[in-house]
C-alpha positions as CSV (number, residue, x, y, z in Angstrom):
1,M,-30.0,107.7,17.8
2,L,-29.6,103.7,18.2
3,R,-28.6,102.8,21.4
4,R,-27.0,99.5,21.4
5,S,-26.7,97.5,23.9
6,P,-22.8,95.7,25.0
7,R,-24.6,92.7,25.8
8,L,-26.9,92.6,22.8
9,V,-23.8,93.0,20.7
10,W,-22.5,90.5,22.7
11,I,-25.7,88.1,22.2
12,F,-25.0,88.9,17.8
13,C,-21.5,88.8,17.5
14,T,-21.6,84.8,19.6
15,V,-24.9,83.1,17.7
16,L,-23.7,84.3,14.6
17,S,-20.0,83.0,15.1
18,L,-22.0,79.1,16.3
19,L,-24.0,79.9,12.8
20,L,-20.8,80.1,10.7
21,L,-18.1,77.9,13.2
22,S,-21.8,75.1,12.4
23,A,-21.8,75.7,8.6
24,C,-18.0,74.5,7.9
25,S,-18.1,71.7,10.5
26,T,-20.0,68.8,8.4
27,Q,-20.2,65.4,8.9
28,R,-18.5,62.9,6.2
29,P,-21.5,61.4,5.1
30,T,-21.3,57.6,6.0
31,R,-19.2,55.4,3.8
32,L,-20.4,54.2,0.3
33,G,-20.2,50.0,1.8
34,L,-17.3,50.0,-0.3
35,A,-16.6,46.2,1.4
36,T,-18.0,43.7,3.1
37,N,-14.9,42.9,5.0
38,P,-14.3,45.2,8.2
39,D,-10.3,44.2,8.4
40,A,-10.3,46.0,5.3
41,T,-11.3,48.6,6.1
42,W,-8.9,52.7,7.4
43,S,-9.1,56.0,7.0
44,G,-6.1,58.1,6.9
45,K,-4.6,61.0,5.0
46,L,-3.1,61.1,0.9
47,N,0.3,64.0,-0.1
48,L,1.3,63.4,-3.3
49,T,3.7,65.3,-4.7
50,L,5.4,65.7,-8.4
51,E,8.4,67.7,-8.9
52,T,7.7,69.4,-11.7
53,E,8.1,72.6,-12.6
54,P,6.5,74.0,-10.8
55,K,5.7,71.5,-8.7
56,Q,2.5,70.0,-8.0
57,S,0.8,68.2,-4.9
58,F,-2.0,66.1,-4.7
59,S,-3.3,66.0,-0.8
60,A,-6.3,64.6,1.0
61,E,-8.3,62.7,3.6
62,F,-9.3,59.5,2.3
63,D,-11.8,55.8,3.0
64,L,-10.7,52.7,2.3
65,Q,-12.1,49.7,1.7
66,G,-10.8,46.3,-0.2
67,D,-7.9,45.7,-1.4
68,A,-5.6,46.5,-4.2
69,L,-7.7,43.8,-6.8
70,N,-11.5,44.7,-5.5
71,G,-12.4,48.2,-3.5
72,A,-13.4,51.7,-3.6
73,M,-11.4,55.7,-2.0
74,Q,-13.2,58.2,-1.0
75,F,-11.8,61.1,-0.4
76,Y,-12.7,64.7,1.2
77,T,-11.0,68.5,2.3
78,S,-10.6,68.8,5.7
79,L,-13.6,70.3,6.7
80,G,-15.2,66.6,5.0
81,T,-16.4,67.4,2.4
82,T,-16.8,64.5,-1.3
83,L,-14.2,65.4,-3.4
84,A,-14.7,62.1,-5.0
85,Y,-15.3,58.8,-4.9
86,A,-13.6,55.7,-6.8
87,Q,-14.6,52.1,-7.0
88,W,-12.4,49.7,-9.3
89,N,-12.6,46.0,-9.7
90,A,-11.1,43.7,-12.4
91,T,-13.7,44.8,-15.5
92,G,-11.5,48.6,-14.5
93,A,-12.3,51.6,-12.6
94,E,-15.0,54.1,-12.1
95,L,-14.5,57.7,-10.4
96,L,-17.2,60.3,-9.1
97,S,-16.4,63.6,-9.2
98,S,-18.1,65.6,-6.3
99,S,-20.3,67.4,-9.0
100,G,-22.0,63.9,-10.4
101,E,-19.9,63.4,-13.3
102,S,-18.9,58.9,-14.0
103,L,-15.7,58.5,-15.9
104,H,-14.7,55.5,-16.2
105,F,-11.1,53.9,-16.8
106,T,-9.2,50.6,-16.9
107,S,-7.5,50.0,-13.7
108,I,-7.4,52.3,-10.3
109,E,-3.8,53.2,-11.8
110,A,-5.3,55.1,-15.1
111,L,-7.8,56.9,-12.8
112,S,-4.5,57.9,-10.8
113,Q,-1.7,58.4,-13.6
114,K,-4.8,60.4,-15.3
115,Y,-6.1,62.5,-11.3
116,M,-3.0,62.9,-9.2
117,G,-0.6,62.8,-12.5
118,A,2.0,59.5,-11.3
119,T,0.5,55.7,-10.9
120,L,-0.3,55.3,-7.1
121,P,1.9,51.4,-6.1
122,V,-1.8,50.5,-5.3
123,D,-0.3,46.4,-4.6
124,L,2.0,48.2,-2.4
125,I,-0.3,50.4,-0.2
126,F,-2.2,47.3,0.5
127,A,0.0,45.2,1.5
128,W,1.8,48.1,3.9
129,A,-1.7,48.2,4.8
130,N,-2.3,44.9,6.1
131,G,0.5,44.1,7.9
132,E,2.2,42.5,5.0
133,P,6.5,42.6,4.6
134,V,6.3,45.7,1.6
135,R,8.5,45.3,-2.2
136,A,8.2,48.6,-3.8
137,P,7.2,48.7,-7.8
138,Q,10.5,49.6,-10.4
139,G,11.4,52.9,-9.6
140,W,9.7,53.8,-7.0
141,S,12.0,53.2,-3.3
142,I,10.8,53.1,0.7
143,V,11.7,55.9,2.6
144,K,9.4,54.5,5.9
145,A,6.9,52.1,6.7
146,S,5.8,52.2,10.5
147,A,5.1,49.5,10.7
148,Q,1.5,47.9,10.6
149,S,-0.9,44.8,12.8
150,S,-4.2,43.2,10.9
151,S,-4.9,43.4,14.5
152,Q,-4.7,46.8,15.2
153,V,-7.9,49.2,15.9
154,D,-6.3,51.3,18.7
155,G,-7.1,54.4,16.4
156,A,-2.6,55.1,16.5
157,M,-2.0,56.5,12.5
158,N,0.2,54.3,10.8
159,E,2.8,56.2,8.3
160,L,4.7,55.0,5.2
161,R,6.7,57.3,2.7
162,A,7.8,56.8,-1.2
163,T,9.3,58.0,-3.5
164,R,9.5,57.1,-7.3
165,E,13.1,58.5,-9.0
166,F,11.9,57.0,-12.8
167,P,10.1,57.4,-15.3
168,L,9.8,60.9,-14.5
169,P,8.9,63.2,-13.2
170,R,9.5,62.3,-9.3
171,V,6.9,61.7,-7.2
172,Q,7.0,61.9,-3.3
173,L,4.0,59.9,-1.6
174,R,2.8,59.6,2.4
175,L,0.4,58.4,3.4
176,W,-1.1,57.7,6.9
177,L,-3.2,55.2,8.3
178,K,-5.0,54.0,10.4
179,K,-8.0,50.8,10.5
180,T,-11.4,51.1,10.7
181,S,-14.3,49.3,12.5
182,D,-17.3,49.4,10.6
């Protein structure tokens, strides 16, 4: 009969735990060269809730670069795994999934409608991120918009909460941003 040393079992469990933890701690890939303006780079978290029956919710961490007309956004899980990459300009928008599938849309709004169930107020998000006065588009109201500073690089998270009352379904958007310096 094999006799196990308590010390050997402890070492084995410790090594196994470290291996499992290291497999879960992936680093985000390097940003994909989205924008050349370092003042137009943010990272954050997004939560979008559609009050449908049943409720639908989308949450992800992201990197954002550019502006409402020309930009990109990369979505991640909380473990750092890339979910999708979206890029847009005046000619349309493209979504690259983690599986490598590429889908084209007429605009970033059309893309967000298809995959998040609601058209995101992109102009509002970028105005707020740049510290400009924010005006909610028709149907939307701003619940909370913490002050943004265009010179902010201290890593503080700022929060934006907005609600779309119409068209139905009602949509709640929560966004946390911090300016990054790539």
